[in-house]
C-alpha atoms as one frame of an Amber mdcrd trajectory, in Angstrom:
protein
   1.680  40.059 -40.817  -1.842  39.360 -42.010  -5.270  40.680 -41.041  -7.954
  38.094 -40.251 -11.666  38.843 -39.883 -13.473  37.060 -37.006 -17.192  37.125
 -36.176 -18.254  36.372 -32.610 -21.673  36.927 -31.046 -22.555  39.439 -33.726
 -19.356  41.462 -33.295 -16.991  41.817 -36.229 -13.337  42.015 -35.193 -10.192
  42.667 -37.206  -7.235  40.716 -35.815  -3.626  41.178 -36.846  -1.657  37.965
 -36.723   1.474  36.295 -38.031   2.755  32.716 -38.254   6.177  31.775 -36.887
   8.707  29.225 -38.113   6.982  26.185 -36.551   3.448  27.151 -37.514   2.272
  28.916 -34.365  -0.210  31.693 -35.174   0.552  34.801 -33.129  -2.098  37.468
 -32.539  -1.228  41.078 -31.720  -2.664  42.049 -28.325  -2.881  45.844 -27.891
  -1.644  47.792 -24.890  -4.392  48.886 -22.515  -5.970  48.775 -19.086  -8.381
  46.333 -17.443  -9.801  45.311 -14.090  -8.115  42.109 -12.924  -9.712  39.678
 -10.483 -13.207  39.361  -9.006 -15.076  40.071  -5.789 -15.708  36.446  -4.907
 -14.862  34.816  -1.590 -14.572  31.301  -0.173 -12.715  29.054  -2.596 -12.283
  32.030  -4.965 -11.028  34.520  -2.376  -7.612  34.605  -4.063  -9.226  36.524
  -6.954  -9.627  39.568  -4.696  -9.182  42.440  -4.645 -10.301  43.606  -8.055
  -7.521  45.957  -9.152  -6.650  48.089 -12.136  -3.811  46.735 -14.282  -2.086
  48.519 -17.124  -0.408  46.586 -19.922   1.915  49.262 -21.282   3.086  47.543
 -24.466   1.447  45.385 -27.082   2.596  41.773 -27.396   2.084  38.764 -29.630
   0.146  35.872 -28.074  -0.326  32.428 -29.606  -3.840  32.078 -30.980  -3.938
  28.474 -29.704  -2.153  26.315 -27.221   1.086  24.690 -28.345   0.346  21.412
 -30.144   2.081  18.054 -30.009   3.728  18.578 -33.393   4.982  22.044 -32.440
   6.329  20.938 -29.063   7.965  17.821 -30.448   9.974  19.922 -32.915  11.818
  20.855 -29.706  11.484  17.585 -27.771  10.936  14.561 -30.048  11.021  12.222
 -27.036   7.674  13.621 -25.901   5.994  11.560 -28.629   6.114   8.567 -26.257
   3.620  10.415 -24.034   1.026  10.867 -26.756  -2.129   9.040 -25.789  -1.066
   8.571 -22.160  -4.263   7.967 -20.181  -6.029   8.228 -23.544  -5.385  11.936
 -24.162  -3.796  14.024 -26.915  -2.751  11.548 -29.602  -2.785  13.707 -32.742
  -0.358  16.298 -34.128  -2.855  19.163 -33.785  -4.042  18.436 -30.253  -2.781
  20.552 -27.366   0.374  19.118 -25.853  -0.086  17.814 -22.297   2.168  16.082
 -19.761   4.517  19.061 -19.813   5.613  20.777 -16.608   6.593  24.404 -16.077
  10.268  23.630 -16.677   9.412  21.938 -20.013   7.311  24.929 -21.110  10.069
  27.427 -20.273  12.662  25.274 -22.040  10.486  25.238 -25.170  10.305  29.047
 -25.113  14.090  29.305 -24.678  14.642  26.912 -27.603  12.280  28.860 -29.849
  13.949  32.151 -28.862  17.346  30.797 -29.915  15.925  29.289 -33.090  14.302
  32.507 -34.314  16.373  35.160 -32.585  13.182  36.599 -31.061  12.101  36.697
 -27.402   9.566  33.984 -26.573   8.240  33.253 -23.091   5.163  32.251 -21.137
   2.530  34.955 -20.575   2.425  36.691 -17.232  -0.733  36.036 -15.263  -1.890
  39.603 -15.957  -1.234  39.295 -19.700  -3.143  36.013 -19.738  -6.240  37.442
 -18.029  -6.085  40.626 -20.124  -6.067  38.595 -23.362  -8.728  36.206 -22.053
 -11.092  39.033 -21.142 -10.507  40.735 -24.517 -12.084  43.947 -23.335 -14.862
  42.323 -21.281 -15.526  42.580 -17.547 -17.929  39.616 -17.301 -17.211  36.120
 -15.974 -16.294  34.893 -19.453 -15.374  36.680 -22.653 -18.801  35.478 -23.860
 -20.665  37.125 -20.958 -21.679  35.673 -17.607 -22.227  32.190 -19.020 -20.186
  29.923 -21.253 -21.992  28.576 -24.359 -22.274  24.793 -24.632 -20.335  24.969
 -27.893 -17.258  25.999 -25.883 -17.616  23.211 -23.311 -16.312  19.634 -23.200
 -16.625  17.414 -20.077 -16.930  20.345 -17.667 -17.262  18.412 -14.442 -15.043
  16.572 -12.000 -14.823  13.006 -13.259 -13.100  10.461 -11.024 -12.245   8.542
 -14.180 -11.346  11.267 -16.704 -13.541  11.465 -19.793 -11.399  11.296 -22.917
 -12.126  14.093 -25.386 -10.303  15.617 -28.328  -7.852  18.367 -27.415  -7.576
  19.616 -30.989  -6.815  23.321 -30.823  -8.737  26.160 -32.453 -11.957  24.256
 -33.059 -14.251  26.665 -31.237 -14.924  30.305 -32.033 -12.229  32.668 -30.740
 -12.761  35.488 -28.283 -13.173  39.074 -29.573  -9.393  39.394 -29.936  -9.012
  36.220 -31.970  -7.702  33.910 -29.239  -8.995  30.334 -29.046  -9.465  27.974
 -26.084  -8.974  30.446 -23.237 -11.938  28.904 -21.380 -11.048  25.212 -21.237
  -9.399  22.665 -23.529  -6.225  22.558 -21.371  -4.959  24.597 -18.455  -2.039
  26.817 -19.359   1.184  27.536 -17.508   1.861  31.218 -16.772   5.143  32.868
 -15.887   4.355  34.028 -12.348   4.936  32.546  -8.943   1.531  32.240  -7.301
   0.815  34.740  -4.539  -1.823  37.200  -3.289  -2.704  40.233  -5.362  -1.235
  43.552  -4.246  -3.316  46.311  -5.846  -3.066  48.554  -8.899   0.014  47.871
 -11.029   1.551  48.253 -14.465   2.909  45.149 -16.200   2.835  42.989 -13.022
   5.043  39.885 -12.960   3.838  38.301  -9.724   5.918  37.468  -6.677   9.692
  37.270  -6.355   9.505  33.713  -5.039   6.952  31.072  -4.173   6.076  27.406
  -4.120   3.660  27.162  -7.053   3.500  28.536 -10.600   0.240  30.003 -11.859
  -1.914  28.109 -14.348  -4.988  29.595 -15.995  -8.040  28.812 -18.078  -9.153
  25.448 -16.737  -9.289  22.288 -18.822 -11.480  19.858 -20.719 -12.405  18.203
 -17.393 -12.885  21.283 -15.194 -16.241  22.541 -13.847 -17.348  25.705 -15.649
 -16.871  27.978 -12.631 -13.125  27.314 -12.813 -13.063  28.400 -16.478 -13.899
  32.024 -15.637 -11.514  34.753 -16.828 -10.600  35.670 -13.230 -10.191  32.168
 -11.825  -6.715  31.430 -10.485  -5.073  28.017 -10.358  -1.492  26.962  -9.714
   0.721  23.882  -9.666   3.984  22.570  -8.353   6.395  23.525 -11.185   7.539
  19.917 -11.690   3.991  18.504 -11.798   2.371  17.403 -15.050  -0.887  15.762
 -16.087  -3.412  15.288 -18.882  -5.094  18.571 -17.948  -2.258  21.051 -18.462
  -0.432  22.501 -21.469   0.647  26.032 -22.402   0.611  28.836 -24.955   3.380
  31.323 -25.647   4.055  35.047 -25.944   6.499  36.705 -28.333   7.690  39.808
 -26.477  10.526  40.923 -24.200  10.104  40.391 -20.478   8.459  43.335 -18.705
  11.013  45.374 -16.776   8.727  45.474 -13.716  10.178  44.298 -10.414   8.260
  41.426  -8.790   6.415  41.884  -5.538   8.073  40.435  -2.409   7.341  36.803
  -1.579   4.209  36.280   0.501   4.620  36.211   4.285   4.698  32.887   6.075
   1.497  31.644   7.753   1.110  32.055  11.502   2.026  28.424  12.255   5.492
  29.143  10.835   6.010  32.383  12.763   7.445  33.050  16.230   8.945  29.548
  16.297  11.377  28.909  19.133  14.629  27.217  18.154  15.567  26.421  21.764
  15.782  22.693  22.434  13.129  21.596  24.881  13.952  19.617  28.005  11.480
  16.746  28.200  10.779  15.373  31.678   9.345  11.843  31.486   5.984  11.372
  33.126   5.703   8.790  35.846   5.700   5.168  34.759   3.386   4.311  37.642
   1.177   7.407  38.058  -1.778   7.275  35.636  -2.401  10.474  33.633  -5.478
  11.295  31.563  -5.994  14.965  30.751  -9.215  16.751  29.865  -9.851  16.385
  26.093  -9.610  19.705  24.275 -10.432  21.065  20.833  -7.480  21.583  18.515
  -9.706  22.449  15.506 -10.800  25.963  16.376 -12.584  28.382  14.059 -10.164
  31.266  13.404 -11.012  34.927  13.775 -12.551  36.187  10.532 -10.034  39.046
  10.446  -7.222  36.501   9.913  -8.636  35.509   6.480  -7.827  31.840   7.044
  -9.654  29.589   4.520 -11.637  27.677   7.139 -14.503  25.601   5.726 -17.391
  23.594   7.175 -15.758  20.134   7.131 -12.502  19.684   9.100 -11.183  16.150
   9.135  -8.377  13.601   8.620  -5.648  14.812  11.015  -1.952  14.080  11.412
   0.263  15.016  14.369   3.921  15.120  15.363   6.184  16.754  17.928   9.104
  19.143  17.531  12.465  19.206  19.305  11.502  22.650  20.683   8.632  21.111
  22.657   5.820  22.115  20.303   3.166  19.814  18.865   1.949  20.287  15.298
  -1.482  19.147  14.139  -2.608  19.331  10.514  -5.922  18.425   8.878  -7.937
  19.194   5.779 -10.614  21.876   5.715 -13.211  21.829   2.947 -16.898  22.102
   2.152 -16.891  18.864   0.142 -14.403  16.008   0.385 -14.087  16.031  -3.409
 -13.800  19.815  -3.514 -11.044  21.871  -5.087 -11.293  24.274  -2.160  -9.795
  21.646   0.178  -6.764  23.028   1.997  -4.468  21.732   4.726  -4.642  23.775
   7.918  -2.326  23.564  10.903  -2.271  24.484  14.555   0.620  24.537  16.967
   0.501  23.655  20.661   3.553  25.530  21.792   5.815  24.187  24.534   4.190
  24.509  27.952   1.064  26.094  26.417  -2.328  24.721  27.400  -4.293  25.915
  24.348  -3.727  25.282  20.667  -3.031  28.293  18.444  -5.726  29.429  16.072
  -5.274  27.553  12.789  -3.570  28.917   9.704  -3.027  27.552   6.217  -0.206
  25.012   6.099  -0.149  23.699   2.534  -2.397  24.356  -0.446  -1.911  23.875
  -4.172  -4.528  26.340  -5.477  -7.708  24.768  -6.836  -6.472  21.210  -6.255
  -7.936  18.640  -3.904  -5.458  17.888  -1.081  -6.747  14.616   0.409  -4.362
  12.713   2.679  -1.524  13.971   4.865   1.014  12.637   7.352   3.685  14.020
   9.668   6.725  12.332  11.168   9.695  13.502  13.242  12.757  11.247  13.015
  14.093  12.164  16.492  17.150  13.684  14.802  15.526  17.038  14.065  13.998
  16.396  10.642  10.244  16.720  10.335   8.587  15.124   7.301   5.297  16.204
   5.758   3.710  13.968   3.092   0.553  15.052   1.235  -1.680  14.017  -1.625
  -2.194  16.454  -4.529  -4.947  15.859  -7.094  -4.984  16.954 -10.706  -8.217
  18.799  -9.904 -11.052  17.669  -7.597 -11.929  14.264  -6.108  -9.252  12.107
  -4.456  -8.493   9.267  -6.862  -5.777  10.713  -9.093  -3.348  11.880  -6.454
   0.359  12.474  -6.684   2.376  12.373  -3.456   4.592  15.239  -2.341   7.150
  15.387   0.469   8.434  18.424   2.346  10.940  18.536   5.194  11.814  21.010
   7.930  15.031  21.270   9.936  13.999  24.228  12.118  10.919  23.115  14.060
   8.612  23.921  11.171   9.565  27.574  10.698  10.623  26.806   7.115   9.869
  23.945   4.765  11.643  22.611   1.693  10.107  22.915  -1.764   7.662  20.066
  -2.419   9.343  16.976  -3.838   7.137  14.773  -6.006   7.640  11.555  -4.056
   5.328   9.815  -6.515   4.710  12.100  -9.515   2.087   9.916 -11.197  -1.488
  11.021 -10.518  -3.033   7.648  -9.800  -4.567   5.334  -7.247  -2.457   4.071
  -4.301  -1.287   7.565  -3.395  -3.932   8.605  -0.834  -1.654   9.335   2.120
  -2.587   7.980   5.553  -1.313   9.572   8.770   1.264   7.218  10.278   4.531
   7.705   8.362   7.269   5.919  10.352  10.908   4.831  10.194  12.084   1.223
  10.332  15.069   0.005  12.312  16.965  -0.037   8.979  16.375   3.716   8.743
  13.841   3.399   5.908  10.751   5.598   5.761   7.428   3.790   5.273   4.307
   5.630   4.137   0.960   3.850   3.880  -1.565   5.042   1.298  -5.057   3.900
   0.384  -4.955   1.771  -2.750  -8.434   2.800  -3.877 -10.664   5.851  -3.304
 -13.602   3.654  -2.335 -14.571   2.092   1.009 -12.578  -1.094   0.290  -9.590
  -2.029  -1.821  -6.676  -2.247   0.552  -3.633  -0.166   1.408  -0.345   0.183
  -0.449   2.964   1.175   1.105   5.713   3.414  -0.257   9.283   3.038   0.987
  12.273   5.385   0.878  15.710   4.036   1.750  17.460   7.422   1.439  15.535
   9.674   3.853  12.868  10.661   1.371  14.770  11.399  -1.844  13.538   8.358
  -3.796  10.337   6.423  -3.108   9.184   3.093  -4.460   6.194   0.786  -4.046
   7.206  -2.805  -3.247   4.033  -4.031  -4.967   2.962  -2.476  -8.284   0.553
  -5.012  -9.804  -2.922  -3.551 -10.480  -4.923  -6.533  -9.211  -6.716  -6.328
  -5.873  -5.974  -9.417  -3.752  -8.574 -11.799  -2.378  -8.658 -10.848   1.283
  -9.384 -14.013   3.237  -7.689 -15.883   6.040  -4.504 -17.609   4.893  -4.432
 -15.859   1.516  -1.455 -13.818   0.316  -1.461 -10.637  -1.754   0.511  -7.511
  -2.484  -1.683  -5.019  -0.603  -2.652  -4.613   3.040  -6.231  -5.747   3.730
  -8.386  -2.723   4.459  -8.070   0.970   3.728  -6.788   3.615   6.178  -4.369
   1.032   7.542  -2.020   1.454  10.459   1.399  -0.141   9.957   4.297  -0.892
  12.327   7.518  -2.863  12.161   7.780  -5.784  14.561  10.945  -6.651  16.442
  11.742  -9.465  14.005  11.767  -6.966  11.103   8.405  -7.977   9.645   5.587
  -5.498   9.083   2.208  -5.712  10.817  -0.862  -3.836   9.586  -4.506  -3.436
  10.597  -7.122  -1.886   8.295 -10.721  -0.795   7.795 -13.154  -2.964   5.806
 -12.117  -6.075   3.818 -13.039  -7.777   7.098 -12.303 -11.469   7.682 -14.566
 -13.906   9.572 -13.348 -14.796  13.032 -13.581 -18.203  14.721 -16.914 -19.852
  15.409 -19.745 -17.363  15.938 -17.635 -14.283  16.610 -18.476 -12.726  13.246
 -16.347 -10.459  11.111 -13.071  -9.218  12.572 -10.660  -6.439  11.656  -8.219
  -7.821   9.062  -4.578  -8.271  10.059  -1.821  -8.327   7.430   1.779  -9.442
   7.962   4.699  -9.028   5.548   8.077 -10.697   5.963   9.526  -9.192   2.761
   9.069  -5.464   3.498   5.729  -5.094   1.781   6.148  -7.159  -1.373   3.585
  -9.698  -0.132   1.178  -9.827   2.791  -0.535 -12.748   4.508  -4.041 -12.163
   5.864  -5.798 -13.339   8.995  -8.625 -12.274  11.280  -7.511 -10.244  14.283
  -9.342 -10.432  17.602 -10.533  -6.811  17.182 -13.937  -5.670  15.860 -14.110
  -4.069  12.403 -14.069  -0.316  11.859 -16.550   1.443   9.629 -17.165   4.646
   7.696 -16.273   7.795   9.607 -13.699   5.816  11.611  -9.928   5.444  11.212
  -7.787   3.410  13.591  -4.185   3.995  14.626  -1.476   1.375  15.220   1.655
   2.621  16.987   4.718   1.363  18.839   5.080   3.103  22.170   8.420   4.349
  23.475   8.136   1.752  26.237   7.867  -1.123  23.735   4.238  -2.346  23.552
   2.102  -1.979  20.446  -0.947   0.236  20.811  -4.152   0.150  18.767  -6.834
   2.778  19.165 -10.077   1.955  17.387 -13.857   1.787  17.898 -16.155  -0.850
  19.331 -18.777  -0.449  16.593 -20.403   2.161  14.343 -23.412   3.830  15.968
 -25.040   4.627  12.615 -24.733   1.143  11.133 -24.863  -1.395  13.959 -27.294
  -1.559  16.871 -28.547  -3.957  19.476 -26.457  -6.921  20.666 -23.645  -6.215
  18.175 -23.054  -2.728  19.547 -20.192  -2.181  21.991 -17.735  -4.703  23.389
 -16.848  -6.198  26.745 -14.160  -4.660  28.954 -12.951  -5.606  32.432 -13.029
  -3.614  35.626 -10.228  -3.761  38.172 -12.189  -6.436  40.025 -12.255  -8.587
  36.901 -15.963  -8.036  36.412 -16.930  -7.437  32.768 -18.904  -4.445  31.567
 -20.049  -3.273  28.154 -18.496  -0.129  26.724 -19.195   1.850  23.584 -16.947
   3.908  21.347 -13.221   4.562  21.168 -10.950   2.110  22.974  -7.247   1.335
  23.277  -5.681  -2.119  23.095  -2.135  -3.053  24.127  -0.063  -5.949  22.821
   3.065  -7.187  24.573   3.687  -9.997  22.054   4.059  -8.037  18.783   0.385
  -8.095  17.845  -0.376 -11.759  18.362  -2.772 -10.924  21.202  -4.148  -7.732
  22.715  -4.114  -8.473  26.422  -5.307  -5.092  27.691  -8.334  -3.326  26.232
  -9.620  -0.119  27.748 -12.409   2.298  26.852 -10.910   5.757  26.242 -12.735
   7.627  28.965 -11.855   8.622  32.499 -15.471   8.072  33.537 -16.264  11.765
  33.922 -19.581  12.843  32.427 -19.029  15.567  29.832 -20.397  16.948  26.580
 -17.901  16.970  23.690 -17.968  17.647  19.976 -15.804  15.469  17.765 -16.347
  17.565  14.637 -16.382  16.237  11.052 -18.546  13.089  10.809 -18.645  12.636
  14.602 -20.468  15.672  15.930 -21.674  16.004  19.496 -21.536  13.121  21.959
 -21.655  12.398  25.678 -18.707  10.805  27.446 -19.177   8.861  30.669 -17.931
   5.670  32.296 -19.299   3.445  29.517 -19.295   5.783  26.505 -16.338   7.245
  24.641 -16.108   9.097  21.326 -18.234   7.046  18.865 -16.269   7.685  15.665
 -13.571   9.874  14.180 -10.361   9.763  12.168  -7.426   9.158  14.484  -3.775
  10.209  14.461  -1.158   9.645  17.145   2.294  10.545  18.385   4.216  10.037
  21.624   6.528  12.728  22.903   9.912  11.976  24.552   8.316  12.427  27.984
   6.218   9.330  27.098   2.922  11.240  27.005   0.642   9.807  24.305  -1.094
  12.423  22.141  -4.123  11.157  20.244  -6.139  13.263  17.816  -9.636  12.459
  16.661 -11.224  14.580  13.960 -11.471  17.538  16.335 -10.272  16.571  19.810
  -6.851  16.164  21.437  -6.501  13.406  24.060  -3.470  13.056  26.353  -2.721
  10.008  28.505   0.157   7.697  29.415   0.869   3.971  29.463   0.236   3.745
  33.188  -3.302   5.041  32.625  -3.892   2.506  29.860  -2.840  -0.313  32.186
  -5.078   0.874  35.019  -8.478  -0.743  34.761 -11.512   1.204  36.003 -12.560
   0.562  39.558 -15.998  -0.732  40.486 -18.742   1.841  40.781
């Protein structure tokens, strides 16, 4: 043991520390009490309530994060990951690309090697050591000096910086890099705080493991002593490493696992008897809101921007709708909410939280029910904010959504081509196909991911980084257009329609929505101009095969914010055959596998009404010639053949007979 003198902000501190067999400096952290958490709300509500915590025994904490050289004494193979994405090349830089399992295995190895107990710090021990006797936002006060900062912002393309440990001044207890450098795995399952405790060890079970401290590429607010983050235990990235504790495990019993959200409670397991709607009687029901602001007393993290839905049905007769809720589309606060329309109910439940990796952006989700009782949920998970560097996770439910499997990293690499699009489907071969935007921008195409074993292993048929040249007759490895809808045709080929990357139509028609066809299950696509108008920002089409056989597209005639005058709207036919101009959301049916769209109908029953489409749509008037002007769409069809279409806020219900019925003359 040696005594080291540190000077920080004019305070002289004596720190007792020792060095272990692989060169890790360990600092003695005294027993004591502190106030854990903060009184923030919104995206930081999980830091409440502030509660008194007692650490009853001193422990040894690593003065720095574990370095490459130290970690590779345990796992030499990790050296192949040095410099991945440009980060952490040197021996003395913090090790990254390690998951929770790797970090625990390192501690177990070191315990056996030295005959001493090593482990990850508990979340309470981590915050206690980070605060080092302070109660402010940072151990340096309520601001973090520039000398302790690196690229403290959300960068779509990560800024490469040195992760060399111990280069900045330590906190008053001699601990370096607690505010930034790399996030650090903690021992605990993530869950809500439960009040005053001694030596807390978190929850007995959970989905995510706590991480703390923020990283070299994290906005400063997420570097605060109280800020809580978490990750899927098997996830890894260039942002996350760990530091270790030498001490026995606290003998404290964990708190019970957190209760399930409301959408997973009171779930009937009785099989529903579906009664098919008439094949000749047209049905169009009054549109209703499924995105409803929850009662404040429910403490649901409901934000200002609710968007990008997915929908599926359950064998018990329920419908499930999910969507993201956020203040900013690049925000770390983004969460996935859900609402259930229970069998025979006429109103959607108030929303509750469905899936959220704490302090990670959650852009992109899909739902699919395989008609054999398995419901699939696919979601994007960012390393931090933004929506470029997404991994893809998959969860399944066998009990109508009352319980869900642990998230499987369907694509563990945080990269482009993983921005999930609603519309997961199953081919006639039994393969699952998930479309995902290939680029976070407004153009760049759509990739597909395929699983041939019901979701255990996923692969991309096309992996080349180049973006194809989207023009008529050309061939490439991506679908033309982002936010694409994809179906399998009867001959086994795949058909897709997308947004942007538009292709000129014949003669003077102008740009058309691009159509992509693949005869080799997504390895290559051939492009052509469809007969449908392009879609624009704030709009997402759906392409779906109906139970009755036809293909259905729901899209928009034009974009009201970007196109006016003679290019606005499109021509539809009345029952008499007379044409009329309509504006907004329409449906098109194809009875020849997408070659032509012989029926096109504006999605309105002609009734005059005020509606609010939420998100980027807002308020609009519906009448005989005007339907919803924009929105992100999702679709399913229940076994009774009722079509359920979601826009960003509204739920539409209609059947095939209604789509075939043209409006009568006024």
